[in-house]
C-alpha positions in Angstrom: -75.0 11.5 -2.6 -78.3 9.7 -2.2 -80.9 10.9 -4.9 -83.9 12.4 -3.3 -86.9 14.5 -4.4 -88.4 17.0 -2.0 -92.2 17.1 -2.1 -93.4 15.8 1.3 -94.6 18.4 3.8 -91.8 18.1 6.3 -91.2 18.2 9.1 -94.5 16.7 10.3 -95.5 18.0 13.6 -95.4 16.2 17.0 -98.4 16.9 19.2 -99.2 16.1 22.8 -102.3 14.0 23.5 -103.2 15.1 27.1 -106.8 14.1 27.0 -106.0 10.6 25.8 -103.2 10.3 28.4 -105.6 11.3 31.2 -108.3 8.9 29.9 -106.0 6.0 29.9 -104.2 6.9 33.1 -100.9 5.9 31.6 -97.7 7.5 30.4 -97.4 10.8 28.7 -98.6 10.4 25.1 -97.5 12.2 21.9 -98.2 11.7 18.2 -96.0 12.2 15.2 -98.3 13.3 12.3 -97.1 11.5 9.2 -100.7 11.5 8.2 -99.9 15.0 7.2 -97.0 14.4 4.7 -99.1 16.1 2.0 -99.4 13.8 -1.0 -102.9 12.6 -1.6 -104.0 12.5 2.1 -100.5 11.9 3.2 -99.0 8.9 5.0 -95.6 7.2 5.6 -95.2 6.1 2.0 -94.8 9.7 0.9 -91.4 9.9 2.7 -90.3 6.7 0.9 -91.4 7.9 -2.4 -89.1 10.9 -2.2 -86.2 8.4 -2.5 -87.9 5.9 -4.8 -89.1 8.5 -7.3 -85.6 10.0 -7.4 -84.1 6.6 -8.1 -86.8 6.0 -10.8 -86.0 9.3 -12.5 -82.3 8.5 -12.4 -83.0 5.3 -14.3 -85.1 7.0 -16.9 -88.3 5.4 -15.8 -91.6 6.2 -17.6 -93.9 3.8 -15.6 -94.2 3.0 -11.9 -95.4 -0.5 -11.0 -96.3 -1.6 -7.5 -98.7 -3.8 -5.6 -101.0 -3.9 -2.6 -104.5 -4.5 -1.3 -107.6 -2.9 -2.9 -107.5 -0.3 -0.1 -103.7 0.1 -0.2 -102.4 3.4 1.2 -99.1 2.7 -0.4 -100.6 2.3 -3.9 -102.7 5.4 -3.5 -99.6 7.4 -2.9 -97.7 5.7 -5.7 -100.5 6.6 -8.1 -100.5 10.2 -6.9 -96.7 10.5 -7.2 -96.9 9.1 -10.7 -99.4 11.8 -11.7 -97.4 14.5 -10.1 -94.2 13.6 -11.9 -95.8 12.8 -15.3 -95.3 9.0 -15.1 -97.6 6.1 -16.0 -98.7 3.9 -13.2 -99.7 0.2 -13.0 -101.0 -1.1 -9.7 -101.4 -4.9 -9.0 -104.2 -5.0 -6.4 -105.6 -8.0 -4.5 -108.9 -8.2 -2.7 -112.6 -7.8 -3.6 -113.4 -4.4 -5.1 -116.8 -2.8 -4.3 -119.2 -2.3 -7.1 -118.8 1.5 -6.6 -115.2 2.6 -6.3 -114.5 4.1 -2.9 -111.6 5.1 -0.5 -108.1 4.5 -1.8 -109.4 2.4 -4.8 -111.4 5.5 -6.0 -108.3 7.7 -5.6 -106.2 5.2 -7.6 -108.5 5.6 -10.5 -108.7 9.4 -10.1 -104.9 9.6 -10.4 -105.1 7.6 -13.6 -103.5 4.3 -12.5 -104.0 1.2 -14.5 -105.4 -1.5 -12.3 -104.5 -5.2 -12.6 -106.4 -7.6 -10.3 -104.9 -10.6 -8.5 -105.2 -12.6 -5.3 -103.1 -12.1 -2.3 -101.4 -15.5 -2.8 -100.5 -14.5 -6.4 -99.5 -10.9 -5.7 -95.8 -11.2 -6.0 -95.9 -13.5 -9.1 -98.4 -11.2 -10.8 -96.3 -8.2 -10.0 -93.2 -9.7 -11.6 -95.1 -10.7 -14.7 -96.6 -7.3 -15.1 -93.2 -5.7 -14.7 -91.7 -8.1 -17.4 -94.5 -7.3 -19.8 -93.9 -3.6 -19.3 -90.2 -4.1 -20.0 -91.0 -6.1 -23.2 -93.3 -3.3 -24.3 -90.5 -0.7 -23.9 -92.4 1.4 -21.3 -89.3 1.8 -19.1 -90.9 0.5 -15.9 -89.6 1.0 -12.3 -90.7 -1.6 -9.8 -91.6 -0.5 -6.3 -91.9 -3.4 -4.0 -94.8 -4.1 -1.7 -95.0 -1.2 0.8 -92.0 0.5 -0.8 -89.9 -1.7 1.6 -86.5 -2.0 0.1 -83.3 -0.2 1.1 -84.2 2.8 -1.0 -87.6 3.2 0.8 -86.2 2.4 4.2 -83.7 5.2 3.9 -86.6 7.6 4.3 -87.3 6.6 7.9 -83.6 6.7 8.9 -83.8 10.4 8.0 -87.3 10.7 9.5 -85.9 9.5 12.8 -83.3 12.3 12.7 -86.2 14.7 12.1 -88.1 13.4 15.1 -85.0 13.9 17.4 -84.5 17.4 16.1 -88.0 18.3 17.4 -86.9 18.5 21.0 -88.6 15.3 22.1 -86.7 12.2 23.1 -89.4 9.6 23.9 -88.8 6.5 25.9 -90.9 4.5 23.4 -91.8 5.0 19.7 -94.8 2.9 18.7 -96.3 2.4 15.2 -97.9 -0.1 12.8 -95.4 -2.5 11.2 -96.1 -4.7 8.2 -93.8 -4.8 5.2 -90.9 -3.8 7.5 -89.5 -0.7 5.6 -90.6 1.9 8.1 -89.4 0.0 11.1 -86.1 -0.9 9.4 -85.4 2.8 8.7 -86.4 3.7 12.3 -84.1 1.2 14.0 -81.3 2.2 11.7 -81.8 5.9 12.5 -82.0 5.1 16.2 -78.8 3.1 16.1 -76.9 5.9 14.2 -78.2 8.5 16.7 -77.4 6.3 19.7 -81.0 6.7 20.7 -81.6 5.5 24.3 -85.4 4.7 23.9 -87.1 1.7 22.4 -88.7 1.2 19.0 -91.7 -1.1 19.1 -93.6 -2.1 15.9 -97.1 -3.4 16.4 -97.5 -6.0 13.7 -100.6 -5.6 11.6 -100.4 -9.0 9.9 -97.0 -10.8 10.3 -95.8 -13.2 13.0 -93.3 -11.5 15.3 -90.3 -13.6 14.6 -90.8 -13.4 10.8 -91.1 -9.6 11.0 -88.1 -9.3 13.3 -85.9 -11.2 10.8 -87.2 -9.1 7.9 -86.6 -5.8 9.7 -83.1 -6.8 10.9 -82.0 -7.8 7.5 -83.4 -4.8 5.8 -82.0 -2.4 8.4 -78.5 -3.9 7.9 -78.7 -3.7 4.1 -79.9 -0.1 4.3 -77.0 0.9 6.6 -74.6 0.1 3.7 -76.3 2.8 1.7 -75.3 5.3 4.3 -71.6 4.4 4.3 -70.9 1.7 6.9 -72.5 -1.7 7.5 -74.3 -1.8 10.9 -75.1 -5.3 12.1 -78.7 -6.1 13.3 -80.1 -9.4 14.5 -83.7 -10.3 15.1 -83.0 -10.0 18.8 -82.4 -6.3 18.3 -85.9 -5.7 16.9 -89.0 -5.2 19.0 -92.2 -6.5 17.5 -95.5 -7.3 19.2 -97.8 -9.5 17.1 -100.5 -10.0 19.7 -103.0 -7.7 17.9 -103.2 -9.2 14.4 -106.7 -10.3 15.2 -108.7 -12.1 12.5 -106.1 -11.1 9.8 -105.1 -8.3 7.5 -107.7 -5.6 6.9 -110.3 -7.3 9.2 -111.4 -4.7 11.7 -112.8 -5.9 15.0 -113.8 -4.3 18.3 -110.3 -3.3 19.5 -109.6 -1.3 16.3 -113.1 0.3 16.5 -112.6 1.3 20.1 -109.2 2.8 19.4 -110.5 4.8 16.4 -113.4 6.1 18.5 -111.1 7.0 21.5 -108.5 8.9 19.4 -111.3 10.8 17.6 -113.3 11.7 20.7 -110.4 12.5 23.0 -108.0 14.2 20.6 -109.9 14.9 17.3 -107.5 12.5 15.5 -108.4 10.1 12.7 -106.9 6.7 12.6 -107.4 4.1 9.8 -109.0 0.7 10.2 -106.1 -1.4 8.9 -102.8 0.0 10.3 -103.0 2.9 12.8 -106.2 1.6 14.3 -104.7 -1.7 15.0 -101.4 -0.3 16.3 -103.4 2.1 18.5 -105.4 -0.8 19.8 -102.2 -2.5 20.8 -100.9 0.7 22.4 -104.1 1.1 24.5 -104.0 -2.5 25.6 -100.4 -2.3 26.6 -101.2 0.8 28.7 -104.1 -1.0 30.4 -101.7 -3.8 31.2 -99.1 -1.4 32.8 -96.5 -2.2 30.2 -95.2 1.4 30.3 -94.0 3.3 33.4 -96.2 6.3 34.3 -93.4 8.7 34.0 -92.4 7.5 30.5 -93.0 9.5 27.3 -94.6 7.4 24.5 -94.7 8.6 20.9 -97.3 7.1 18.6 -96.1 7.5 15.0 -99.2 8.0 12.8 -98.5 6.4 9.4 -101.7 7.7 7.7 -104.5 5.8 6.0 -107.5 8.1 6.4 -109.2 7.3 3.0 -110.0 3.7 4.2 -112.4 5.2 6.8 -114.7 6.2 4.0 -115.5 2.8 2.6 -118.7 0.9 3.2 -116.8 -2.1 4.6 -115.4 0.0 7.5 -117.8 2.9 7.9 -120.8 0.7 8.7 -118.9 -1.1 11.4 -117.6 2.1 12.9 -121.1 3.7 12.9 -122.7 0.9 14.8 
């Protein structure tokens, strides 16, 4: 029996996007609304935290420790989950914070998280040192890796894929933002177990394709063991497109801006500047290039991130 808490608002709906489909003159488009998972503006990490928090509780944890960028959606949801279940929270964050807290960084503070600042290069080293300090202090810490992307977190998206298939849609393509690999690993595992005939394509937000393929394949295989039988995956089994990483992680440019505007004005849907905006930009470009057949059904899996829209860094660019 895999420990799991149940606090996400599931199943998240699948909606058609007829106006966007018509505008792009491409395949039939749908969206899976994991921006509506319910915890602190929702997002894909809420699903992972149902398993991660259960494991933490089973180990008697008193403190959750994790890491991410200043505007990390993952860390915002870790902080919210900590508050909800009466745990302390320490977040190791990299990047330049604004003078006035905003977006996810503001929410981290509202949820009572302790913030430790670092650089992106020192993120993992600092995370480990903070964890060891907490152990030495006797605060019973539980370490959640970057993005919640270990076998425990990836389990969530194996089950999420089953949920999607139970909603009477069998898309030809599932498209989403991929970065730390846990969401994609869970999806490809869920697809393999269900003998899904479609394709799972991660649009890389920041990692080179070959590196992300290797990461996802290894994590999917390791996660399969948790469900009973080892299923082998190789990098060749994983589909990743890294053509849209642009100027780097968290740096929004015209393609993301146009995607955010298009989804908002055609479907009343909000994307975020870092993940879903970049993945949607990739989807739109692939449609323009005729990558999909006109008769295919394409599901865009919305992984959340709305609070980042309300930061000066991104709102000024979007408004111009």
